[in-house]
VOBA-1610 file (N, C-alpha, C; in pm, whole numbers, padded with zeros to 5 digits, always signed):
BEGIN
Met-00434+08137+04817Met-00379+08117+04683Met-00285+07996+04681Pro-00293+07912+04579Pro-00203+07796+04572Pro-00060+07840+04546Asn+00031+07759+04591Asn+00172+07782+04568Asn+00203+07751+04421Ile+00232+07858+04343Ile+00249+07841+04198Ile+00370+07752+04168Ser+00478+07771+04243Ser+00597+07690+04220Ser+00571+07543+04250Ala+00488+07518+04353Ala+00456+07378+04387Ala+00374+07313+04278Leu+00283+07392+04217Leu+00200+07335+04111Leu+00282+07302+03987His+00399+07364+03976His+00487+07335+03863His+00592+07229+03899Glu+00573+07167+04012Glu+00661+07057+04053Glu+00657+06948+03946Lys+00772+06914+03895Lys+00775+06817+03785Lys+00753+06676+03838Ile+00660+06604+03777Ile+00629+06466+03816Ile+00646+06376+03695Arg+00722+06272+03712Arg+00742+06174+03606Arg+00711+06035+03660Ile+00637+05955+03585Ile+00603+05819+03625Ile+00640+05727+03510Phe+00721+05625+03539Phe+00760+05532+03433Phe+00787+05395+03492Ser+00792+05297+03406Ser+00811+05158+03448Ser+00944+05106+03395Leu+01013+05030+03477Leu+01131+04956+03433Leu+01102+04807+03418Gly+00975+04770+03428Gly+00932+04632+03413Gly+00791+04616+03464Gly+00723+04511+03421Gly+00590+04482+03473Gly+00477+04519+03381Leu+00502+04594+03275Leu+00396+04630+03182Leu+00392+04529+03067Asp+00274+04477+03040Asp+00256+04377+02933Asp+00341+04253+02954Glu+00371+04221+03081Glu+00445+04099+03111Glu+00408+04055+03252Asp+00421+03927+03278Asp+00385+03870+03408Asp+00511+03862+03493Gly+00531+03963+03580Gly+00650+03965+03665Gly+00740+04082+03633Lys+00855+04087+03701Lys+00957+04191+03682Lys+00900+04329+03712Asn+00808+04337+03807Asn+00742+04465+03836Asn+00840+04565+03898Met+00844+04682+03841Met+00922+04793+03897Met+00872+04923+03837Tyr+00820+05011+03925Tyr+00767+05138+03881Tyr+00842+05250+03953Cys+00865+05358+03885Cys+00938+05471+03943Cys+00851+05595+03937Val+00844+05665+04047Val+00771+05791+04055Val+00871+05898+04095Glu+00891+05997+04007Glu+00978+06109+04036Glu+00892+06230+04070Val+00913+06283+04188Val+00843+06404+04232Val+00951+06506+04263Gly+00962+06607+04178Gly+01072+06701+04194Gly+01203+06629+04168Asn+01293+06636+04266Asn+01423+06571+04248Asn+01433+06439+04321Gln+01320+06384+04369Gln+01323+06259+04445Gln+01257+06146+04366Ile+01316+06027+04380Ile+01266+05908+04309Ile+01211+05810+04412Tyr+01088+05766+04390Tyr+01026+05661+04471Tyr+01017+05535+04385Ile+01079+05427+04434Ile+01076+05299+04363Ile+00965+05214+04424Ile+00875+05168+04341Ile+00766+05081+04386Ile+00787+04944+04324Glu+00818+04846+04407Glu+00843+04707+04367Glu+00982+04690+04304Ala+01033+04569+04313Ala+01160+04533+04249Ala+01157+04382+04229Gly+01086+04340+04124Gly+01057+04198+04108Gly+01136+04130+03997Ile+01126+04000+03996Ile+01186+03919+03890Ile+01076+03859+03804Lys+01115+03810+03688Lys+01024+03743+03596Lys+01081+03608+03561Phe+00995+03506+03564Phe+01036+03373+03522Phe+01008+03359+03372Pro+01111+03337+03292Pro+01093+03341+03147Pro+01027+03216+03091Asp+00978+03230+02971Asp+00929+03115+02895Asp+01049+03030+02858Glu+01049+02904+02903Glu+01166+02818+02882Glu+01197+02797+02734Lys+01097+02812+02649Lys+01120+02794+02505Lys+01191+02915+02445Glu+01172+03033+02508Glu+01231+03155+02455Glu+01364+03190+02521Ser+01385+03145+02644Ser+01504+03185+02720Ser+01569+03062+02781Leu+01616+02976+02698Leu+01675+02850+02743Leu+01797+02876+02833Gly+01797+02815+02951Gly+01910+02827+03043Gly+01905+02948+03135Ile+01805+03035+03117Ile+01791+03152+03203Ile+01688+03123+03312Glu+01728+03138+03437Glu+01637+03105+03548Glu+01535+03215+03572Tyr+01578+03341+03570Tyr+01485+03451+03586Tyr+01547+03579+03530Ile+01463+03680+03511Ile+01504+03806+03450Ile+01479+03918+03550Val+01574+04012+03560Val+01558+04127+03649Val+01549+04254+03563Pro+01493+04362+03618Pro+01486+04488+03544Pro+01625+04546+03518Asp+01632+04639+03425Asp+01754+04715+03396Asp+01761+04831+03495Phe+01860+04830+03583Phe+01872+04930+03689Phe+01957+05050+03649Thr+01999+05060+03524Thr+02096+05162+03484Thr+02055+05303+03528Tyr+01930+05341+03501Tyr+01883+05476+03536Tyr+01890+05499+03686Leu+01852+05398+03764Leu+01852+05412+03910Leu+01994+05422+03965Ile+02086+05349+03906Ile+02226+05357+03950Ile+02282+05495+03920Glu+02248+05548+03803Glu+02298+05680+03764Glu+02238+05791+03850Asn+02121+05765+03910Asn+02053+05866+03991Asn+02032+05819+04134Lys+02122+05737+04184Lys+02103+05672+04314Lys+02095+05772+04429Asn+02156+05888+04416Asn+02152+05987+04524Asn+02016+06056+04535Arg+01929+06035+04438Arg+01796+06098+04441Arg+01686+06002+04487Ile+01722+05877+04521Ile+01621+05777+04559Ile+01576+05801+04703Ala+01447+05827+04719Ala+01391+05853+04853Ala+01363+05724+04928Gly+01328+05618+04856Gly+01297+05491+04921Gly+01246+05388+04822Ile+01246+05264+04867Ile+01194+05151+04789Ile+01076+05094+04865Ile+00962+05085+04800Ile+00839+05037+04866Ile+00801+04903+04805Ile+00788+04800+04889Ile+00752+04665+04845Ile+00616+04632+04905Thr+00516+04605+04819Thr+00379+04594+04865Thr+00342+04458+04923His+00415+04351+04888His+00383+04220+04944His+00497+04123+04917Ala+00489+04006+04977Ala+00601+03911+04977Ala+00592+03811+04864His+00597+03859+04740His+00602+03771+04623His+00723+03807+04538Asp+00783+03708+04474Asp+00904+03731+04396Asp+00884+03829+04281Asp+00762+03835+04226Asp+00743+03924+04111Asp+00746+04070+04150Val+00748+04099+04283Val+00761+04238+04328Val+00880+04260+04420Met+00948+04154+04466Met+01061+04174+04558Met+01182+04089+04524Gly+01171+03999+04427Gly+01280+03905+04399Gly+01407+03970+04346Ala+01397+04090+04289Ala+01516+04157+04234Ala+01586+04247+04335Leu+01532+04256+04456Leu+01591+04345+04557Leu+01740+04320+04582Pro+01786+04195+04596Pro+01928+04175+04621Pro+02016+04233+04511Tyr+01972+04220+04386Tyr+02050+04270+04273Tyr+02050+04422+04270Leu+01938+04482+04310Leu+01930+04627+04316Leu+02013+04682+04432Cys+02002+04617+04549Cys+02067+04669+04669Cys+02218+04644+04670Lys+02267+04562+04580Lys+02413+04548+04565Lys+02471+04666+04490Gln+02384+04746+04426Gln+02432+04857+04344Gln+02388+04994+04395Ile+02283+04997+04477Ile+02241+05124+04538Ile+02207+05098+04685Lys+02213+05203+04765Lys+02174+05194+04905Lys+02054+05285+04927Ala+01942+05226+04962Ala+01821+05305+04986Ala+01736+05232+05089Asp+01660+05306+05167Asp+01572+05247+05268Asp+01457+05172+05200Ile+01418+05061+05261Ile+01309+04977+05209Ile+01192+04984+05307Tyr+01070+04993+05253Tyr+00949+04999+05335Tyr+00858+04884+05295Ser+00818+04802+05394Ser+00734+04687+05365Ser+00663+04643+05493Ser+00573+04547+05479Ser+00498+04495+05594Ser+00589+04405+05679Pro+00548+04373+05802Pro+00632+04288+05889Pro+00669+04153+05826Leu+00572+04084+05764Leu+00603+03955+05702Leu+00700+03972+05585Thr+00672+04069+05499Thr+00760+04093+05385Thr+00899+04133+05432Ala+00904+04213+05538Ala+01034+04256+05591Ala+01116+04137+05639Lys+01052+04039+05702Lys+01124+03919+05747Lys+01180+03844+05627Cys+01102+03832+05521Cys+01149+03764+05400Cys+01266+03839+05337Ile+01257+03972+05334Ile+01364+04053+05275Ile+01492+04041+05358Arg+01478+04046+05490Arg+01597+04037+05576Arg+01667+03903+05557Arg+01590+03795+05541Arg+01651+03664+05522Arg+01728+03659+05390Val+01671+03715+05285Val+01738+03718+05155Val+01864+03803+05162Met+01856+03918+05228Met+01972+04006+05239Met+02086+03938+05316Lys+02049+03862+05419Lys+02151+03790+05495Lys+02216+03683+05409Glu+02135+03611+05331Glu+02188+03507+05243Glu+02283+03565+05139Glu+02252+03686+05093Glu+02334+03751+04990Glu+02444+03839+05049Asn+02455+03839+05182Asn+02558+03917+05253Asn+02551+04065+05219Ile+02429+04119+05217Ile+02406+04261+05189Ile+02378+04331+05322Arg+02457+04432+05353Arg+02442+04503+05479Arg+02414+04650+05453Asp+02394+04724+05563Asp+02373+04869+05558Asp+02250+04909+05480Ile+02148+04823+05480Ile+02020+04857+05419Ile+01916+04865+05531Gln+01852+04979+05546Gln+01750+04996+05648Gln+01616+04945+05594Ile+01553+04851+05669Ile+01424+04797+05631Ile+01321+04842+05735His+01227+04922+05693His+01126+04979+05782His+00996+04901+05769Glu+00943+04856+05882Glu+00815+04785+05881Glu+00700+04885+05890Val+00603+04868+05802Val+00486+04956+05802Val+00360+04873+05817Glu+00262+04928+05884Glu+00132+04864+05895Glu+00041+04914+05784Arg-00071+04846+05767Arg-00152+04870+05647Arg-00244+04992+05657His-00238+05065+05767His-00311+05192+05775His-00216+05307+05809Asp-00087+05285+05791Asp+00012+05384+05831Asp+00020+05500+05733Gln+00071+05612+05785Gln+00114+05725+05703Gln+00259+05754+05740Lys+00345+05761+05641Lys+00487+05785+05664Lys+00534+05901+05577Arg+00625+05979+05632Arg+00693+06077+05548Arg+00820+06012+05496Ile+00821+05987+05368Ile+00936+05926+05302Ile+00995+06032+05210Gly+01118+06071+05236Gly+01174+06183+05164Gly+01096+06309+05201Lys+01051+06382+05100Lys+00980+06508+05124Lys+00828+06492+05119His+00780+06370+05099His+00637+06354+05073His+00572+06251+05166Lys+00444+06271+05189Lys+00364+06179+05270Lys+00325+06059+05184Val+00339+05941+05242Val+00297+05818+05175Val+00195+05748+05265Ile+00079+05718+05208Ile-00028+05650+05282Ile-00036+05505+05235Phe-00046+05414+05331Phe-00056+05271+05301Phe-00199+05225+05331Phe-00261+05151+05239Phe-00398+05105+05262Phe-00410+04956+05229Pro-00492+04882+05306Pro-00500+04736+05292Pro-00569+04693+05162Ile-00515+04589+05102Ile-00581+04521+04990Ile-00581+04371+05018Thr-00663+04298+04945Thr-00670+04152+04961Thr-00585+04086+04853His-00497+03997+04897His-00412+03923+04803His-00389+03784+04862Ser-00314+03701+04792Ser-00292+03563+04838Ser-00184+03553+04944Val-00130+03666+04986Val-00031+03671+05094Val-00079+03777+05192Pro-00064+03756+05323Pro-00115+03854+05420Pro-00037+03984+05417Glu-00102+04089+05467Glu-00041+04221+05488Glu-00013+04297+05359Ala-00073+04257+05248Ala-00052+04329+05122Ala-00117+04467+05130Phe-00056+04565+05063Phe-00111+04699+05067Phe-00092+04771+04935Gly-00174+04875+04914Gly-00152+04972+04810Gly-00096+05098+04873Ile-00052+05193+04789Ile+00006+05315+04844Ile-00045+05437+04770Ala-00034+05552+04836Ala-00064+05681+04774Ala+00045+05779+04815Ile+00108+05842+04715Ile+00212+05941+04739Ile+00150+06079+04721Ser+00158+06161+04824Ser+00098+06293+04820Ser+00190+06391+04746Thr+00133+06463+04649Thr+00209+06565+04576Thr+00126+06693+04571Ser+00186+06800+04526Ser+00116+06928+04515Ser+00004+06923+04412Gln+00006+06822+04325Gln-00094+06812+04219Gln-00194+06698+04245Gly-00192+06644+04365Gly-00282+06535+04400Gly-00206+06407+04428Phe-00278+06304+04471Phe-00216+06176+04505Phe-00179+06096+04380Ile-00066+06030+04389Ile-00031+05926+04293Ile-00061+05794+04362Val-00160+05722+04315Val-00210+05602+04383Val-00170+05478+04304Tyr-00115+05382+04376Tyr-00079+05252+04318Tyr-00154+05146+04395Ser-00239+05070+04328Ser-00328+04975+04397Ser-00257+04853+04452Gly-00138+04821+04395Gly-00080+04691+04425Gly-00157+04582+04354Glu-00113+04457+04369Glu-00184+04344+04310Glu-00290+04298+04408Phe-00416+04289+04363Phe-00522+04256+04457Phe-00625+04166+04391Ile-00704+04101+04475Ile-00819+04024+04429Ile-00943+04076+04499Glu-01057+04050+04440Glu-01184+04091+04501Glu-01239+03974+04582Asp-01245+03992+04711Asp-01300+03889+04799Asp-01365+03961+04917Tyr-01497+03964+04917Tyr-01570+04039+05020Tyr-01628+03946+05127Thr-01591+03818+05124Thr-01637+03725+05226Thr-01553+03741+05351Ser-01590+03666+05455Ser-01521+03681+05583Ser-01374+03640+05570Leu-01286+03732+05602Leu-01143+03708+05598Leu-01082+03760+05728Ser-00966+03707+05764Ser-00896+03762+05880Ser-00844+03902+05846Asp-00809+03979+05949Asp-00763+04116+05928Asp-00641+04122+05838Ala-00558+04018+05842Ala-00435+04019+05764Ala-00460+04015+05614Tyr-00579+03968+05574Tyr-00613+03958+05432Tyr-00721+04058+05388Arg-00792+04114+05482Arg-00909+04195+05447Arg-00867+04329+05386Gly-00920+04359+05267Gly-00895+04487+05204Gly-00984+04595+05264Asp-00947+04720+05239Asp-01025+04832+05292Asp-01020+04946+05191Phe-01133+04971+05125Phe-01137+05075+05023Phe-01189+05208+05078Thr-01215+05214+05211Thr-01258+05341+05269Thr-01143+05442+05273Thr-01020+05391+05294Thr-00904+05481+05298Thr-00880+05546+05162Pro-00868+05469+05053Pro-00848+05536+04924Pro-00965+05623+04881Ala-01085+05595+04933Ala-01200+05679+04900Ala-01181+05821+04952Gln-01100+05837+05057Gln-01076+05968+05116Gln-00975+06051+05036Phe-00907+05986+04941Phe-00806+06059+04864Phe-00869+06171+04780Arg-00997+06158+04752Arg-01062+06260+04670Arg-01060+06397+04738Asn-01042+06399+04870Asn-01037+06528+04941Asn-00919+06612+04895Glu-00806+06546+04870Glu-00688+06617+04818Glu-00677+06604+04667Gly-00756+06515+04608Gly-00750+06496+04463Gly-00653+06385+04426Val-00682+06317+04319Val-00597+06209+04269Val-00544+06250+04132Leu-00413+06255+04121Leu-00350+06289+03993Leu-00356+06171+03896Val-00324+06050+03949Val-00322+05932+03863Val-00343+05808+03949Leu-00409+05708+03893Leu-00426+05578+03957Leu-00358+05473+03871Met-00264+05400+03932Met-00198+05287+03865Met-00255+05160+03926Gln-00308+05074+03842Gln-00381+04957+03892Gln-00338+04831+03817Asp-00319+04724+03893Asp-00284+04595+03832Asp-00398+04549+03742Ser-00364+04503+03622Ser-00469+04468+03524Ser-00474+04319+03493Lys-00392+04239+03560Lys-00395+04095+03531Lys-00532+04037+03565Gly-00592+03968+03470Gly-00724+03910+03491Gly-00838+04008+03471Ala-00806+04131+03429Ala-00911+04233+03415Ala-01009+04200+03303Asp-00968+04116+03211Asp-01058+04079+03100Asp-01148+03962+03135Cys-01139+03911+03258Cys-01225+03801+03303Cys-01348+03860+03373Thr-01465+03813+03335Thr-01588+03863+03396Thr-01611+03798+03532Gly-01698+03860+03613Gly-01734+03802+03742Gly-01638+03841+03852His-01647+03771+03963His-01566+03800+04081His-01465+03689+04105Thr-01359+03725+04177Thr-01255+03627+04211Thr-01309+03522+04308Ala-01363+03570+04421Ala-01412+03478+04524Ala-01549+03423+04484Pro-01579+03299+04518Pro-01494+03207+04595Pro-01413+03111+04508Tyr-01400+03142+04380Tyr-01343+03047+04285Tyr-01193+03024+04303His-01126+03115+04374His-00983+03099+04396His-00953+03003+04511Arg-01054+02958+04583Arg-01031+02875+04702Arg-01028+02727+04665Ile-00933+02657+04725Ile-00913+02515+04692Ile-00955+02420+04803Ala-00988+02473+04921Ala-01018+02387+05036Ala-01127+02283+05006Pro-01240+02319+04944Pro-01344+02217+04918Pro-01295+02107+04825His-01214+02142+04725His-01164+02043+04630His-01061+01952+04696Phe-00976+02012+04781Phe-00875+01932+04851Phe-00941+01840+04953Ala-01047+01886+05017Ala-01120+01802+05112Ala-01178+01679+05043Asn-01228+01695+04921Asn-01281+01581+04845Asn-01172+01478+04817Ile-01051+01527+04788Ile-00939+01435+04760Ile-00900+01359+04887Leu-00890+01431+04999Leu-00855+01364+05125Leu-00959+01260+05164Glu-01085+01291+05137Glu-01191+01196+05170Glu-01189+01075+05079Lys-01159+01099+04952Lys-01158+00991+04854Lys-01040+00897+04877Tyr-00925+00954+04913Tyr-00803+00874+04933Tyr-00765+00877+05081Glu-00854+00824+05162Glu-00840+00834+05307Glu-00712+00772+05359Asn-00671+00660+05304Asn-00554+00588+05354Asn-00436+00596+05259Lys-00432+00698+05175Lys-00326+00714+05078Lys-00239+00835+05111Arg-00114+00825+05070Arg-00025+00941+05082Arg-00049+01033+04963Ile-00059+01163+04989Ile-00091+01259+04885Ile+00020+01363+04878Phe+00068+01387+04756Phe+00170+01489+04733Phe+00103+01612+04673Val+00134+01729+04729Val+00076+01853+04681Val+00188+01949+04640Ser+00183+01996+04517Ser+00277+02097+04470Ser+00208+02233+04480Val+00272+02329+04545Val+00209+02459+04566Val+00316+02568+04554Tyr+00277+02682+04500Tyr+00366+02797+04494Tyr+00395+02841+04637Thr+00521+02839+04676Thr+00559+02857+04816Thr+00511+02989+04874Gln+00501+03093+04792Gln+00463+03224+04844Gln+00313+03249+04841Ser+00235+03151+04800Ser+00090+03165+04801Ser+00039+03124+04939Val+00050+03215+05034Val+00029+03183+05175Val-00115+03142+05202Phe-00211+03212+05143Phe-00351+03179+05167Phe-00380+03034+05127Arg-00326+02992+05015Arg-00347+02855+04967Arg-00281+02753+05059Ile-00162+02787+05107Ile-00092+02697+05201Ile-00172+02684+05330Gln-00228+02796+05376Gln-00311+02790+05496Gln-00436+02705+05474Glu-00493+02714+05354Glu-00607+02629+05322Glu-00570+02481+05331Leu-00455+02446+05273Leu-00411+02306+05274Leu-00388+02256+05415Ile-00320+02338+05497Ile-00291+02297+05634Ile-00420+02283+05715Asp-00510+02380+05705Asp-00636+02374+05779Asp-00718+02252+05740Thr-00719+02220+05610Thr-00796+02104+05564Thr-00735+01974+05617Cys-00602+01965+05617Cys-00536+01845+05671Cys-00566+01830+05820Ile-00566+01941+05893Ile-00597+01934+06036Ile-00739+01884+06058Ser-00833+01934+05977Ser-00973+01893+05994Ser-00993+01746+05963Phe-00905+01687+05881Phe-00913+01545+05849Phe-00814+01462+05933Asn-00747+01528+06027Asn-00650+01460+06115Asn-00541+01391+06033Arg-00493+01460+05931Arg-00386+01404+05847Arg-00252+01465+05885Lys-00147+01384+05886Lys-00013+01432+05913Lys+00039+01510+05792Ile+00123+01611+05819Ile+00175+01698+05714Ile+00327+01699+05720Leu+00390+01688+05605Leu+00534+01707+05594Leu+00559+01827+05503Leu+00623+01931+05559Leu+00664+02047+05478Leu+00799+02012+05417Tyr+00802+01992+05287Tyr+00916+01925+05226Tyr+01038+02017+05209Thr+01018+02143+05169Thr+01133+02228+05137Thr+01169+02320+05254Glu+01296+02359+05259Glu+01344+02452+05360Glu+01277+02588+05343Glu+01252+02627+05219Glu+01187+02755+05192Glu+01048+02759+05254Leu+00974+02650+05240Leu+00839+02645+05295Leu+00842+02643+05448Arg+00937+02570+05504Arg+00948+02566+05650Arg+00984+02704+05706Ser+01071+02777+05635Ser+01108+02911+05679Ser+00988+03005+05674Leu+00907+02992+05570Leu+00788+03075+05558Leu+00691+03050+05672Ile+00667+02922+05703Ile+00576+02887+05812Ile+00628+02941+05945Lys+00759+02935+05965Lys+00818+02990+06088Lys+00798+03141+06096Asp+00816+03209+05984Asp+00795+03354+05982Asp+00651+03387+06021Leu+00556+03312+05967Leu+00415+03336+05996Leu+00385+03311+06144Glu+00445+03204+06198Glu+00424+03174+06339Glu+00486+03282+06429Asp+00604+03331+06391Asp+00672+03434+06470Asp+00589+03561+06478Ile+00521+03595+06368Ile+00437+03715+06367Ile+00307+03692+06441Gly+00261+03568+06445Gly+00141+03537+06521Gly+00025+03482+06440Tyr+00053+03441+06316Tyr-00054+03383+06234Tyr-00067+03235+06266
//
């Protein structure tokens, strides 16, 4: 017989940012008396609408008022739209953070810069199962423009609460750090799925992501066309896959590379330290 009291376990799911907007992702899952925070991102505003504002963070009022009930903060990948607000959150609450090794290195660097201490950052692998608070959390690999990205599933008495994370569809040959795996979430049906939360950006576009997201062939044409010219490339610093494409293409053409910003150099060092 099922545990009747467990089936009446109150579950609440709500967002403090990220719905109908690009960035500021923050989702809260309440299971009983525990709160699981998924993502803590910033949003870059439209300069025409928010003159003088560099970025926007979620409203943390509810989390501050209920900080003793927070079981943990889960960050799925190393992009500002899901982790950029962490310093502002962690200055007001103390909770353990769970993320991949690369994301953890980025978070630790930001915490050091902001002089934030006494925050435990736990590194998780993309096939791990962890007990966070009173519930099992399963991490499963997805493909994104940064390595080690994952989705999660929180086990409850009424089935899994599954969050896909931000992902792209790319079934071509990829390294393990980027390769998604949908066999793990397929097993969730054994315990049942209560709800699936899935990123919808680009969902109205037909077709597949790959190989159209790749820039290596286009960049190779430019290097070939301007063989003896200096070329400046502007790239989103946290788009690691794209940066790797640029570096690999420059190596294949025997071109010298200058990493211009300190942020980019720090990212490359983090990747090298982990072994990429």
